[in-house]
C-alpha positions as CSV (number, residue, x, y, z in Angstrom):
1,M,-4.1,10.8,-34.2
2,T,-3.5,7.1,-34.5
3,L,-2.2,5.3,-32.0
4,D,1.1,2.7,-32.4
5,W,1.2,0.2,-30.3
6,S,3.5,-1.6,-31.7
7,V,5.5,0.5,-29.7
8,F,5.9,-1.9,-27.0
9,C,7.1,-4.4,-29.5
10,K,10.0,-2.5,-30.4
11,D,13.3,-3.9,-29.3
12,T,14.6,-1.5,-26.2
13,L,18.1,-0.9,-26.9
14,T,17.6,-0.5,-31.1
15,G,14.0,0.6,-31.6
16,E,13.8,-2.2,-33.8
17,A,10.0,-4.7,-34.6
18,A,11.5,-7.3,-31.9
19,P,11.0,-11.4,-33.3
20,R,8.5,-11.9,-30.0
21,C,6.7,-8.8,-28.1
22,F,7.0,-11.3,-24.6
23,S,10.3,-12.3,-24.7
24,F,10.7,-12.4,-21.6
25,L,7.6,-15.0,-21.4
26,F,8.5,-16.9,-25.0
27,G,12.2,-16.5,-24.3
28,V,15.1,-15.0,-26.6
29,D,18.1,-15.1,-27.2
30,P,20.1,-14.1,-23.5
31,N,22.0,-11.8,-25.2
32,A,18.9,-10.1,-26.9
33,D,17.2,-6.8,-25.4
34,P,13.9,-7.0,-23.9
35,T,11.5,-5.2,-25.6
36,Y,9.2,-1.9,-23.9
37,L,6.6,-4.4,-23.2
38,D,9.2,-6.7,-21.2
39,W,10.0,-3.6,-19.3
40,L,6.9,-2.3,-18.9
41,F,6.1,-6.2,-17.4
42,T,8.4,-6.2,-15.1
43,A,7.7,-2.3,-14.0
44,W,4.6,-3.3,-13.0
45,G,6.6,-5.7,-11.2
46,W,8.0,-3.6,-8.7
47,T,4.8,-1.1,-8.2
48,I,3.2,-4.8,-6.3
49,S,6.1,-5.4,-5.4
50,V,6.8,-2.1,-3.3
51,A,2.8,-1.9,-2.9
52,G,2.6,-5.2,-1.2
53,L,5.8,-4.7,1.5
54,S,4.1,-1.0,1.9
55,L,0.6,-3.1,3.3
56,V,1.8,-5.1,5.0
57,L,4.2,-3.2,7.7
58,A,0.7,-0.6,6.9
59,L,-1.6,-3.0,7.9
60,F,0.8,-4.3,11.2
61,M,1.3,-0.9,12.8
62,G,-1.8,0.4,11.1
63,V,-3.6,-1.7,13.9
64,V,-1.2,-1.8,16.8
65,I,-0.8,2.2,17.0
66,G,-4.5,2.4,16.0
67,T,-5.0,0.1,19.2
68,L,-3.0,1.8,21.4
69,R,-4.8,4.8,21.4
70,T,-8.2,3.8,22.0
71,L,-6.6,2.7,25.7
72,L,-8.7,3.6,28.4
73,P,-6.6,6.4,31.0
74,T,-6.7,4.1,33.8
75,N,-2.8,3.9,34.0
76,I,0.5,5.6,33.4
77,L,1.3,2.7,31.0
78,N,-1.9,3.0,29.4
79,K,-1.6,6.7,29.1
80,S,1.8,6.6,27.6
81,L,1.2,4.2,25.1
82,A,-2.1,6.8,24.1
83,F,0.4,9.1,24.2
84,I,3.0,7.1,22.2
85,G,0.5,6.2,19.6
86,T,-1.0,10.3,19.2
87,I,2.7,10.9,18.3
88,W,2.8,8.3,16.0
89,V,0.4,9.7,14.4
90,E,0.7,13.1,13.8
91,L,4.0,13.0,12.9
92,F,3.8,10.3,10.4
93,R,0.8,12.0,8.5
94,N,2.3,15.3,8.4
95,I,4.8,15.0,6.6
96,P,4.8,15.3,2.9
97,L,4.6,12.1,1.7
98,L,7.8,12.2,-1.1
99,V,9.9,14.3,2.1
100,Q,9.8,11.0,3.8
101,V,10.5,8.8,1.1
102,F,14.2,11.8,0.2
103,L,14.2,10.8,4.3
104,W,14.3,6.9,4.6
105,Y,17.0,7.8,1.5
106,H,19.0,10.1,2.2
107,V,18.7,11.1,6.1
108,V,17.6,7.5,8.5
109,P,20.8,5.6,6.4
110,A,23.5,8.6,7.2
111,F,22.7,8.3,11.5
112,F,22.1,4.1,11.0
113,P,25.1,2.8,8.6
114,V,23.5,-0.7,7.8
115,M,20.6,1.0,6.3
116,K,23.3,2.2,3.0
117,S,23.3,-1.7,2.1
118,F,18.9,-1.8,1.7
119,P,17.8,-1.8,-1.5
120,S,16.0,1.4,-2.8
121,Y,12.1,-0.3,-2.9
122,L,12.9,-1.4,1.0
123,L,13.3,2.0,1.6
124,V,10.5,3.4,-0.6
125,S,8.7,0.1,1.3
126,I,9.5,1.3,4.7
127,A,8.3,5.8,4.0
128,L,5.5,4.6,2.2
129,G,3.7,2.3,4.8
130,L,5.4,4.4,7.8
131,F,2.5,6.7,5.5
132,T,-0.3,4.8,5.5
133,S,0.3,3.3,8.6
134,A,-0.8,6.4,10.4
135,R,-4.2,7.0,8.7
136,I,-5.0,3.5,9.5
137,A,-4.5,3.7,13.0
138,E,-6.9,6.8,13.2
139,Q,-9.4,4.1,11.3
140,V,-9.3,1.5,13.9
141,R,-9.1,3.3,16.4
142,A,-12.4,5.2,14.7
143,G,-13.7,1.7,14.1
144,I,-12.8,0.5,17.7
145,Q,-15.0,3.8,19.3
146,S,-17.5,3.1,17.7
147,L,-18.5,-0.3,19.1
148,P,-20.9,0.3,22.2
149,S,-19.3,0.2,25.6
150,G,-21.4,-2.8,26.6
151,Q,-18.6,-5.4,24.1
152,R,-15.5,-3.7,26.2
153,N,-17.5,-4.1,30.2
154,A,-19.0,-7.4,28.6
155,A,-16.1,-8.6,28.2
156,I,-14.0,-7.1,31.7
157,A,-17.2,-9.1,33.6
158,L,-15.9,-12.3,32.1
159,G,-13.0,-11.5,33.5
160,M,-11.1,-10.8,30.6
161,T,-7.5,-8.8,30.7
162,T,-7.0,-5.4,28.6
163,T,-5.1,-7.8,26.1
164,Q,-7.4,-10.9,26.1
165,S,-10.6,-8.6,25.3
166,Y,-8.8,-7.1,22.4
167,R,-8.4,-9.9,21.1
168,Y,-11.8,-11.6,21.1
169,V,-13.8,-9.4,21.6
170,I,-12.8,-5.7,20.9
171,L,-10.7,-5.8,17.3
172,P,-12.1,-8.7,15.7
173,M,-15.7,-6.5,15.8
174,G,-14.3,-3.1,15.5
175,L,-11.9,-4.0,12.5
176,R,-15.3,-5.3,10.5
177,I,-16.3,-2.2,10.6
178,I,-13.5,-0.1,8.7
179,I,-12.8,-2.6,5.8
180,P,-14.8,-0.2,4.0
181,P,-12.5,2.7,4.3
182,L,-9.7,0.4,4.8
183,T,-10.2,-0.7,0.8
184,S,-10.1,2.8,-0.6
185,E,-6.7,3.2,1.9
186,C,-5.0,0.4,0.2
187,M,-6.3,1.5,-3.0
188,N,-4.6,4.0,-2.5
189,L,-2.1,3.2,-1.4
190,V,-0.8,1.0,-5.0
191,K,-1.7,4.4,-6.6
192,N,1.1,6.4,-4.3
193,S,3.8,3.5,-5.0
194,S,4.6,5.8,-8.2
195,V,6.3,7.9,-5.8
196,A,9.1,5.2,-6.0
197,F,10.4,6.6,-9.2
198,A,12.0,9.9,-7.3
199,V,14.6,7.3,-5.8
200,S,15.1,5.5,-9.4
201,V,13.0,2.8,-7.9
202,P,12.2,0.6,-12.2
203,E,8.0,1.4,-11.5
204,L,5.0,2.0,-14.0
205,T,5.5,5.5,-13.5
206,L,9.4,5.8,-13.9
207,F,9.1,3.3,-17.0
208,A,6.3,5.9,-17.9
209,M,8.6,8.6,-18.2
210,Q,11.9,6.9,-19.8
211,A,10.1,5.6,-22.4
212,Q,8.4,8.5,-23.6
213,E,12.0,10.6,-23.9
214,E,12.9,7.1,-26.0
215,T,9.8,6.4,-28.1
216,S,7.5,9.9,-28.0
217,R,5.3,8.2,-27.8
218,G,3.5,9.3,-24.9
219,I,-0.5,8.3,-25.5
220,E,0.3,4.3,-25.8
221,I,2.6,4.8,-23.0
222,Y,0.9,6.5,-20.4
223,L,-2.6,4.4,-21.3
224,A,-0.5,1.4,-21.1
225,V,0.5,2.5,-17.6
226,T,-2.6,3.9,-16.6
227,G,-4.2,0.7,-17.5
228,L,-2.1,-1.4,-15.5
229,Y,-2.9,1.2,-12.3
230,V,-7.3,0.7,-12.5
231,I,-6.2,-3.0,-13.1
232,S,-4.4,-2.7,-9.5
233,A,-6.6,-0.8,-7.9
234,F,-9.1,-2.4,-8.9
235,S,-8.2,-6.0,-7.7
236,V,-7.2,-4.2,-4.0
237,N,-11.0,-3.5,-4.1
238,R,-12.5,-6.4,-5.4
239,I,-10.5,-8.6,-2.5
240,M,-10.7,-6.5,0.6
241,A,-15.3,-6.6,-0.8
242,W,-14.7,-10.1,-0.6
243,I,-12.9,-10.4,2.4
244,E,-15.6,-7.7,4.0
245,K,-18.3,-10.4,2.4
246,K,-17.0,-13.4,4.1
247,S,-16.3,-11.7,7.6
248,R,-19.0,-9.4,7.4
249,V,-21.5,-10.4,11.2
250,P,-25.3,-10.6,10.0
251,G,-26.8,-8.4,11.6
252,F,-23.7,-6.1,13.3
253,I,-22.6,-4.7,9.5
254,A,-25.9,-3.6,7.0
255,P,-24.5,-5.2,3.7
256,S,-23.4,-2.3,1.3
257,A,-25.9,-2.1,-1.8
258,S,-23.7,-2.6,-4.4
259,G,-21.4,-4.7,-2.7
260,S,-18.4,-2.2,-3.8
261,H,-16.5,1.0,-2.4
């Protein structure tokens, strides 16, 4: 079996060899068609964009919902907020991701017409972000509940309100604990962004399917796409490892042997 990597230097319209593989980088005639390599890196950009938007939403909602689930049932308000958090988690983690993508793309805009003007990548990012937020919320809940009860009691003894105790004591320590599992979740989010192909977002998976059909060079196409997914996920791993190292509290969290997850 011989691999033909020159397929990436071919024109996407004619299939002929192009003067430059990186036409988008070095510049070509404005009327020229991009190469498959141009298309590949453009698709990679869409994958990173969808994953990045989803991650921001997932982290924000995950921390908020996870915190609500740990409120002490001292009054009706706390009980209600904790119940809302539970409903959120059970709703979004028990519906398959692909179904959620279709719901946000086809069903939700039917009830909220303003969302019909939203681009498909934004709707996919919302679906992926909310799906992941339920998983992150459970990690946040577990991190907070693993803290010694003395920390919460000490905050109360200092006269802190519930909001202050979470902001200055509980969340800073609880979030440090969950960085290792959160790393895996962030890496999964990058890989789960591949579902965006189902609603025609031009990301890596859609590129691979279409380019393979046009060139009949599926091995080279899928090897290249796989490599970019690996690079993306591994980059997230290293960033999270750096964050864990910088945020570690000496004596509170034992350093890992290898520094990896």
